[in-house]
C-alpha positions, -999 to +999 in steps of 0.1 A: +397+252-159+375+273-136+346+267-149+353+227-151+360+229-114+328+248-108+308+225-130+329+193-109+318+212-076+280+213-085+277+178-098+289+168-063+268+187-042+237+177-068+243+143-062+252+144-024+213+161-021+199+134-040+218+112-017+207+125+011+168+126-003+170+092-006+185+084+027+159+106+045+131+084+025+148+052+037+148+063+072+112+072+070+105+035+062+101+013+091+130-009+099+131-049+104+141-049+140+160-074+160+138-081+182+110-083+162+119-088+130+090-108+114+063-086+125+081-055+113+092-072+079+052-077+076+046-041+083+071-029+056+055-052+033+019-034+044+032-002+044+044-008+006+012-025-008-010-001+012+004+033-004+001+014-043-037+004-033-041+039-019-026+056-056-044+032-074-079+047-059-067+079-063-051+080-103-084+061-117-109+088-128-145+086-114-159+080-147-140+043-148-149+035-115-181+016-128-158-001-151-156-041-152-143-057-185-166-080-182-203-083-161-191-116-146-166-096-125-161-063-101-161-030-112-130-009-104-151+007-071-162-028-063-127-039-055-115-010-038-146-012-013-140-052-012-105-041-002-117-019+025-137-045+040-113-071+036-087-047+059-114-050+086-119-083+085-081-091+085-072-069+110-095-074+133-089-110+134-055-100+141-064-078+170-092-102+183-119-079+178-152-085+164-151-067+125-172-045+115-197-060+089-198-023+066-203-041+034-185-009+017-180-033-018-218-027-023-230+005-006-207+030-017-201+035-054-182+072-054-146+076-059-144+098-027-166+073-005-146+048-015-115+065-007-126+080+023-136+041+034-106+024+022-087+049+040-104+044+072-101+007+069-063+014+065-062+033+093-075+004+114-055-016+101-029+002+112-035-007+147-029-045+142+000-036+122+017-011+150+013-034+178+024-066+166+052-081+180+070-113+172+055-126+210+023-118+200+023-130+163+028-164+172-002-166+197-027-190+180-064-177+163-088-188+143-084-179+105-113-193+084-119-218+112-082-230+108-055-227+133-031-202+125-005-175+141-020-140+146+006-128+120-012-152+097-044-126+095-018-100+084+005-120+065-029-129+046-041-095+044-009-087+030-014-114+002-051-105-007-040-070-013-016-080-041-038-105-055-064-078-058-039-052-068-032-076-099-069-066-106-067-030-105-032-027-119-050-048-154-081-022-155-059+007-153-041-009-182-068-012-201-078+025-196-043+034-201-032+045-168+002+033-157-002+014-125+015+030-096+042+001-089+051+005-125+058+044-125+090+053-131+109+074-096+110+112-103+143+120-122+163+144-100+166+179-115+196+181-135+219+214-133+219+234-158+245+236-188+265+266-193 
């Protein structure tokens, strides 16, 4: 009976630890706020896709950065560079700034250089998402020559990121690599059986 009680207590403690760890992870994510539900929700989406893209850049081995399924499409590394360039373009529109014309897609080829460029582009974009409020979100800007709400530039950035994540995921699958969004979450440690 004592062994059963000990096992029951151990199971409850492990479950509580897992729940607390999950709660802590949930607390670290930005929450949708009542005063800025649109902009904070958009930032949550960006935070998720940014993490997926960063992990995608890390997961692909250096030798596969030049991989492309056919000659008429971008290589894996060029897609990473294109995504970095696009971060600057969309987020500079949202910030009302002139975007830098870095042409990362055509000037960087090594995995390390492309990851560094992508991270720098994310840091630039973080400013746009961090400073966006629902009040500034509805200000009208020009987006590809059309009037659009300021938040539109960040929404299109998220859409564009996901569009090209689809390319990256396909390339990873072709190289027998599981894309980040398909990875199984880590399994919590099991208590040893007695």
